[in-house]
Kinemage of the C-alpha trace (Angstrom):
@kinemage 1
@onewidth
@group {chain A} dominant
@subgroup {mainchain}
@vectorlist {calphas} color= white
{ca met a 1} P 83.243 -12.966 -62.612
{ca thr a 2} L 84.535 -9.697 -64.005
{ca gly a 3} L 85.810 -6.561 -62.375
{ca pro a 4} L 87.535 -6.125 -59.032
{ca trp a 5} L 86.818 -8.680 -56.350
{ca ile a 6} L 85.691 -7.766 -52.870
{ca gly a 7} L 86.927 -9.939 -50.050
{ca gly a 8} L 84.617 -12.136 -48.017
{ca leu a 9} L 82.026 -14.755 -48.836
{ca thr a 10} L 79.825 -14.406 -51.915
{ca val a 11} L 77.056 -16.806 -52.936
{ca arg a 12} L 75.470 -16.555 -56.390
{ca arg a 13} L 73.996 -18.607 -59.217
{ca thr a 14} L 75.199 -18.908 -62.783
{ca asp a 15} L 73.054 -17.330 -65.484
{ca his a 16} L 72.403 -20.476 -67.486
{ca gly a 17} L 72.284 -23.534 -65.252
{ca gln a 18} L 71.224 -21.893 -61.994
{ca thr a 19} L 73.951 -23.786 -60.148
{ca pro a 20} L 74.811 -22.149 -56.815
{ca ile a 21} L 78.408 -20.952 -56.501
{ca ala a 22} L 80.142 -19.839 -53.305
{ca asp a 23} L 83.382 -17.862 -53.455
{ca his a 24} L 85.553 -16.964 -50.475
{ca leu a 25} L 88.388 -14.479 -50.978
{ca cys a 26} L 90.803 -13.374 -48.262
{ca thr a 27} L 92.045 -9.883 -49.118
{ca arg a 28} L 94.951 -10.175 -46.701
{ca cys a 29} L 96.682 -13.243 -48.160
{ca gly a 30} L 94.862 -13.640 -51.505
{ca his a 31} L 93.525 -17.138 -50.766
{ca his a 32} L 90.507 -18.023 -52.923
{ca thr a 33} L 88.115 -20.956 -52.607
{ca arg a 34} L 85.210 -21.750 -54.952
{ca val a 35} L 82.517 -24.348 -54.288
{ca thr a 36} L 79.736 -25.269 -56.748
{ca gly a 37} L 76.553 -27.284 -56.384
{ca arg a 38} L 73.627 -26.862 -54.030
{ca gln a 39} L 74.651 -29.398 -51.386
{ca arg a 40} L 78.359 -28.509 -51.455
{ca val a 41} L 77.573 -24.784 -51.090
{ca thr a 42} L 75.186 -25.490 -48.194
{ca asp a 43} L 77.789 -27.605 -46.404
{ca tyr a 44} L 80.521 -25.045 -47.090
{ca ile a 45} L 78.521 -22.169 -45.610
{ca arg a 46} L 77.586 -24.235 -42.550
{ca ser a 47} L 81.290 -24.947 -41.963
{ca asn a 48} L 81.917 -21.189 -41.400
{ca pro a 49} L 84.738 -20.729 -43.946
{ca ile a 50} L 85.596 -17.191 -42.850
{ca ala a 51} L 86.365 -18.212 -39.262
{ca asp a 52} L 88.198 -21.352 -40.429
{ca his a 53} L 90.431 -19.367 -42.756
{ca arg a 54} L 90.977 -16.598 -40.217
{ca ala a 55} L 92.442 -19.198 -37.832
{ca ala a 56} L 94.868 -20.441 -40.527
{ca cys a 57} L 95.562 -17.235 -42.514
{ca pro a 58} L 99.333 -16.824 -43.015
{ca ala a 59} L 99.014 -13.024 -43.260
{ca leu a 60} L 97.318 -12.826 -39.858
{ca lys a 61} L 99.928 -15.116 -38.322
{ca lys a 62} L 102.676 -12.775 -39.560
{ca gly a 63} L 100.738 -9.754 -38.321
{ca thr a 64} L 100.670 -8.072 -41.722
{ca thr a 65} L 97.782 -6.126 -43.178
{ca ala a 66} L 97.291 -5.722 -46.874
């Protein structure tokens, strides 16, 4: 991926292999998670990664905003 990243959950496919890729980026603490593969991406999205990270985000626990 090139250019600036936008926080949140992004799901895309690669150009060549058409493998699904899910990226989650927290703009507050900088935490990044990447999951590849159809089944792993499906399971990851069902697990609600944004809410899970929000509950454990160190920046939110400190009360900081970036």
